[in-house]
C-alpha angles and dihedrals in degrees: 000000000000091000091051091051091049091049091051092050093050091046092050092048093050093046089051090055091048091049091060095049105141116253113262125226107272096037113127122240091246089053090051093048092047091050100040104021126227115342121245088234144352127220132191114228133189117284094033094289120149119212117209114204121209106185122178096196158157087056099005119105100211136073119178120204114199118191118209122194122227089262090062099254127126111247100174141009123189137171099225103188097084126124091242093052093044090051089051090051090048088055090057093054140135112046101036114130123242089245093051090050090053091049089050104043105011126226115341123245090232137017125191139164118278095234120225090350092060123218122080141287115223121197133195126192115215137182108281137137088235125063096253136136136187117248130193128192115216123191126227086258091065094249121127113245101187145323137214145167117252144157117288108243091221090068095046095043107024092168096048112140089238087072 
């Protein structure tokens, strides 16, 4: 009985991994939607491309962006919440628009007011061995002011009433 249960657990875990296989270039949009379900958001890109966002926030550490050509075929799929990608985005700040930031990183895991400076602070968790996240400050005008890596407050204050 114990071996059967262990085999079922392993099979379920492996099928879960297979179910989240990233779409491959050439897949159709209906195939992608059937495999991954409805996206968390859609964005229009230059050249008639559509970007499908699959965010796992607020506590998830992955966001997949899947680009679909006007003909309905996937041309690219990328997990955007990686340290390398976040560092590249940080290098393009300040001056990025709120909309461009959403098209690049997807919806943040947390949004909060920007304090006395106004605006908002958006935060994304990402896969790291430390308890860090990437935070971006956006002005009331919708333009990004700056961005930086910092400790996630949930790790420093696990019993914070915001939990």
